DRENDO-1510 file (C-alpha; in Angstrom, 1 decimal, always signed):
<recs>
REC; n; res; u; v; w
REC; 1; VAL; -0.1; +0.2; -0.2 .
REC; 2; GLN; +1.4; +3.1; -1.0 .
REC; 3; LEU; +0.2; +6.4; +0.7 .
REC; 4; VAL; +0.7; +10.3; -0.5 .
REC; 5; GLU; -0.5; +12.6; +1.8 .
REC; 6; SER; -1.0; +16.4; +0.9 .
REC; 7; GLY; -3.0; +19.8; +2.3 .
REC; 8; GLY; -0.1; +20.8; +4.8 .
REC; 9; SER; +0.8; +24.5; +4.6 .
REC; 10; LEU; +1.5; +27.6; +7.2 .
REC; 11; VAL; -1.8; +28.8; +8.7 .
REC; 12; GLN; -2.8; +31.1; +11.4 .
REC; 13; PRO; -3.8; +30.3; +14.9 .
REC; 14; GLY; -7.6; +30.0; +14.7 .
REC; 15; GLY; -7.4; +28.8; +11.2 .
REC; 16; SER; -8.5; +25.4; +9.4 .
REC; 17; LEU; -6.4; +23.0; +7.3 .
REC; 18; ARG; -7.6; +20.0; +5.7 .
REC; 19; LEU; -5.1; +17.2; +4.9 .
REC; 20; SER; -5.6; +14.6; +2.4 .
REC; 21; CYS; -4.0; +11.0; +1.9 .
REC; 22; ALA; -4.4; +9.1; -1.2 .
REC; 23; ALA; -3.8; +5.1; -1.1 .
REC; 24; SER; -3.1; +2.9; -3.6 .
REC; 25; GLY; -2.3; -0.6; -4.0 .
REC; 26; GLY; -4.3; -2.3; -1.5 .
REC; 27; ILE; -8.2; -3.2; -0.2 .
REC; 28; PHE; -8.4; +0.6; +1.0 .
REC; 29; SER; -11.6; -0.4; +2.8 .
REC; 30; THR; -10.4; -3.1; +4.7 .
REC; 31; TYR; -7.9; -0.9; +6.4 .
REC; 32; ALA; -8.0; +1.2; +9.5 .
REC; 33; MET; -7.1; +4.5; +8.9 .
REC; 34; ASN; -5.0; +7.0; +11.0 .
REC; 35; TRP; -3.2; +10.1; +11.3 .
REC; 36; TYR; -0.3; +10.5; +13.2 .
REC; 37; ARG; +1.7; +13.6; +14.2 .
REC; 38; GLN; +5.4; +14.2; +15.3 .
REC; 39; ALA; +6.2; +17.6; +16.3 .
REC; 40; PRO; +10.2; +18.6; +17.1 .
REC; 41; GLY; +11.5; +17.0; +20.0 .
REC; 42; LYS; +8.6; +15.1; +20.4 .
REC; 43; GLN; +7.2; +11.2; +19.8 .
REC; 44; ARG; +5.3; +10.7; +16.8 .
REC; 45; GLU; +1.3; +10.5; +18.5 .
REC; 46; LEU; -1.8; +9.3; +17.2 .
REC; 47; VAL; -4.4; +11.8; +16.4 .
REC; 48; ALA; -7.3; +10.4; +14.8 .
REC; 49; THR; -8.3; +7.0; +13.9 .
REC; 50; ILE; -11.2; +5.8; +11.4 .
REC; 51; THR; -11.8; +2.2; +11.4 .
REC; 52; SER; -13.0; -0.1; +7.9 .
REC; 53; THR; -16.6; +0.1; +9.5 .
REC; 54; GLY; -16.6; +4.2; +9.8 .
REC; 55; SER; -15.8; +4.4; +13.9 .
REC; 56; THR; -13.7; +7.5; +14.7 .
REC; 57; ASN; -11.9; +7.9; +17.6 .
REC; 58; TYR; -9.7; +11.1; +18.5 .
REC; 59; ALA; -6.8; +12.3; +20.7 .
REC; 60; ASP; -8.0; +14.3; +23.5 .
REC; 61; SER; -6.0; +16.9; +22.7 .
REC; 62; VAL; -8.1; +17.4; +19.2 .
REC; 63; LYS; -11.5; +16.4; +20.1 .
REC; 64; GLY; -14.2; +18.8; +18.7 .
REC; 65; ARG; -11.6; +20.5; +16.6 .
REC; 66; PHE; -10.4; +17.7; +14.1 .
REC; 67; SER; -12.4; +15.5; +12.3 .
REC; 68; ILE; -11.6; +12.5; +10.4 .
REC; 69; SER; -13.4; +11.0; +7.3 .
REC; 70; ARG; -12.8; +8.2; +4.7 .
REC; 71; ASP; -14.0; +8.0; +0.8 .
REC; 72; ASN; -13.7; +4.3; +0.0 .
REC; 73; ALA; -14.7; +4.8; -3.3 .
REC; 74; LYS; -11.9; +7.1; -3.9 .
REC; 75; ASN; -9.3; +5.5; -1.5 .
REC; 76; THR; -8.8; +8.4; +0.3 .
REC; 77; VAL; -9.1; +9.5; +3.9 .
REC; 78; ASN; -8.8; +13.1; +5.4 .
REC; 79; LEU; -8.1; +15.2; +8.3 .
REC; 80; GLN; -10.4; +18.5; +8.4 .
REC; 81; MET; -8.8; +20.2; +11.3 .
REC; 82; ASN; -10.5; +23.4; +12.7 .
REC; 83; SER; -9.5; +26.2; +15.7 .
REC; 84; LEU; -5.8; +25.5; +14.8 .
REC; 85; LYS; -3.5; +26.2; +17.7 .
REC; 86; PRO; +0.5; +26.6; +17.6 .
REC; 87; GLU; +0.7; +23.7; +19.4 .
REC; 88; ASP; -1.0; +21.7; +16.7 .
REC; 89; THR; +2.4; +22.4; +14.7 .
REC; 90; ALA; +4.0; +19.3; +13.3 .
REC; 91; VAL; +4.6; +16.6; +10.5 .
REC; 92; TYR; +1.3; +14.7; +9.9 .
REC; 93; TYR; +1.9; +11.3; +8.8 .
REC; 94; CYS; -1.3; +8.9; +7.2 .
REC; 95; ASN; -0.8; +5.4; +8.6 .
REC; 96; ALA; -2.8; +2.4; +7.1 .
REC; 97; ARG; -3.2; -0.4; +9.3 .
REC; 98; ARG; -5.2; -3.7; +9.3 .
REC; 99; ASN; -4.5; -7.6; +11.0 .
REC; 100; LEU; -4.7; -10.1; +8.6 .
REC; 101; PHE; -4.8; -13.5; +10.0 .
REC; 102; GLY; -2.8; -12.8; +12.9 .
REC; 103; ALA; -0.5; -10.3; +11.3 .
REC; 104; VAL; -0.6; -6.8; +11.3 .
REC; 105; GLN; +0.2; -4.8; +8.1 .
REC; 106; SER; +1.0; -1.1; +8.6 .
REC; 107; TYR; +2.0; +1.4; +6.3 .
REC; 108; TRP; +3.2; +4.8; +6.2 .
REC; 109; GLY; +3.1; +8.1; +4.2 .
REC; 110; GLN; +5.9; +10.6; +4.0 .
REC; 111; GLY; +4.2; +13.4; +6.0 .
REC; 112; THR; +3.0; +16.6; +5.4 .
REC; 113; GLN; +4.1; +19.7; +7.5 .
REC; 114; VAL; +1.5; +21.8; +9.3 .
REC; 115; THR; +2.8; +24.8; +11.0 .
REC; 116; VAL; +0.5; +27.1; +12.7 .
REC; 117; SER; +1.9; +30.2; +13.2 .
REC; 118; SER; +1.3; +34.3; +13.0 .
</recs>
Protein backbone atom coordinates (compact mmCIF):
# COMPACT_ATOMS: atom_id res chain seq x y z
CA VAL A 1 0.00 0.00 0.00
CA GLN A 2 1.31 3.41 -0.96
CA LEU A 3 0.13 6.50 0.90
CA VAL A 4 0.59 10.09 -0.22
CA GLU A 5 -0.38 12.97 2.04
CA SER A 6 -1.18 16.50 0.91
CA GLY A 7 -2.62 19.72 2.26
CA GLY A 8 -0.03 20.77 4.80
CA SER A 9 0.73 24.46 4.97
CA LEU A 10 1.42 27.48 7.13
CA VAL A 11 -1.75 28.75 8.80
CA GLN A 12 -2.53 31.34 11.44
CA PRO A 13 -3.83 30.37 14.87
CA GLY A 14 -7.58 29.83 14.72
CA GLY A 15 -7.43 28.86 11.07
CA SER A 16 -8.35 25.64 9.32
CA LEU A 17 -6.64 23.10 7.11
CA ARG A 18 -7.75 19.93 5.39
CA LEU A 19 -5.22 17.17 4.99
CA SER A 20 -5.75 14.39 2.48
CA CYS A 21 -4.18 10.98 2.09
CA ALA A 22 -4.46 9.05 -1.16
CA ALA A 23 -3.95 5.30 -1.00
CA SER A 24 -3.09 2.86 -3.75
CA GLY A 25 -2.00 -0.72 -4.11
CA GLY A 26 -4.30 -2.38 -1.62
CA ILE A 27 -7.90 -3.00 -0.67
CA PHE A 28 -8.39 0.36 1.00
CA SER A 29 -11.72 -0.45 2.62
CA THR A 30 -10.19 -3.22 4.72
CA TYR A 31 -7.76 -0.92 6.52
CA ALA A 32 -8.21 1.23 9.57
CA MET A 33 -6.80 4.63 8.67
CA ASN A 34 -4.94 6.79 11.12
CA TRP A 35 -3.42 10.24 11.27
CA TYR A 36 -0.36 10.66 13.43
CA ARG A 37 1.76 13.72 14.06
CA GLN A 38 5.27 14.36 15.24
CA ALA A 39 6.47 17.70 16.53
CA PRO A 40 10.19 18.52 16.76
CA GLY A 41 11.78 16.77 19.72
CA LYS A 42 8.61 14.81 20.52
CA GLN A 43 7.39 11.30 19.93
CA ARG A 44 4.95 10.52 17.17
CA GLU A 45 1.41 10.59 18.53
CA LEU A 46 -1.89 9.23 17.28
CA VAL A 47 -4.28 12.05 16.39
CA ALA A 48 -7.30 10.37 14.83
CA THR A 49 -8.51 6.96 13.68
CA ILE A 50 -11.29 5.79 11.41
CA THR A 51 -11.93 2.06 11.26
CA SER A 52 -12.93 0.03 8.22
CA THR A 53 -16.53 0.31 9.42
CA GLY A 54 -16.37 4.07 9.89
CA SER A 55 -15.99 4.37 13.65
CA THR A 56 -13.82 7.28 14.71
CA ASN A 57 -11.63 8.11 17.67
CA TYR A 58 -9.58 11.19 18.53
CA ALA A 59 -6.81 12.25 20.83
CA ASP A 60 -8.10 14.39 23.68
CA SER A 61 -6.02 17.30 22.45
CA VAL A 62 -7.94 17.53 19.17
CA LYS A 63 -11.46 16.43 20.14
CA GLY A 64 -14.04 18.91 18.93
CA ARG A 65 -11.57 20.56 16.54
CA PHE A 66 -10.46 17.80 14.15
CA SER A 67 -12.60 15.46 12.09
CA ILE A 68 -11.47 12.36 10.20
CA SER A 69 -13.38 10.93 7.26
CA ARG A 70 -12.83 8.40 4.52
CA ASP A 71 -14.07 7.83 0.99
CA ASN A 72 -13.66 4.18 0.08
CA ALA A 73 -14.69 4.84 -3.52
CA LYS A 74 -11.81 7.28 -3.94
CA ASN A 75 -9.35 5.51 -1.62
CA THR A 76 -8.83 8.65 0.39
CA VAL A 77 -8.87 9.68 4.03
CA ASN A 78 -9.12 13.27 5.14
CA LEU A 79 -8.41 15.18 8.31
CA GLN A 80 -10.31 18.42 8.72
CA MET A 81 -8.52 20.60 11.25
CA ASN A 82 -10.29 23.64 12.69
CA SER A 83 -9.40 26.14 15.40
CA LEU A 84 -5.75 25.35 14.92
CA LYS A 85 -3.30 26.15 17.69
CA PRO A 86 0.47 26.63 17.61
CA GLU A 87 0.82 23.32 19.46
CA ASP A 88 -0.73 21.58 16.45
CA THR A 89 2.46 22.34 14.54
CA ALA A 90 3.96 19.04 13.42
CA VAL A 91 4.58 16.73 10.53
CA TYR A 92 1.35 14.80 9.97
CA TYR A 93 1.53 11.22 8.78
CA CYS A 94 -1.11 8.99 7.26
CA ASN A 95 -1.09 5.34 8.36
CA ALA A 96 -2.99 2.32 7.07
CA ARG A 97 -3.26 -0.63 9.42
CA ARG A 98 -5.01 -3.97 9.49
CA ASN A 99 -4.75 -7.34 11.14
CA LEU A 100 -4.71 -10.13 8.56
CA PHE A 101 -4.76 -13.68 9.90
CA GLY A 102 -3.00 -12.55 13.08
CA ALA A 103 -0.33 -10.49 11.33
CA VAL A 104 -0.40 -6.71 11.58
CA GLN A 105 0.14 -4.86 8.32
CA SER A 106 1.04 -1.19 8.68
CA TYR A 107 1.98 1.35 6.03
CA TRP A 108 3.07 4.99 6.27
CA GLY A 109 3.07 8.02 4.08
CA GLN A 110 5.96 10.44 3.84
CA GLY A 111 4.30 13.14 5.93
CA THR A 112 3.09 16.68 5.34
CA GLN A 113 4.15 19.72 7.36
CA VAL A 114 1.57 21.76 9.24
CA THR A 115 2.78 24.98 10.81
CA VAL A 116 0.47 27.11 12.94
CA SER A 117 1.97 30.52 13.50
CA SER A 118 1.14 34.19 13.25
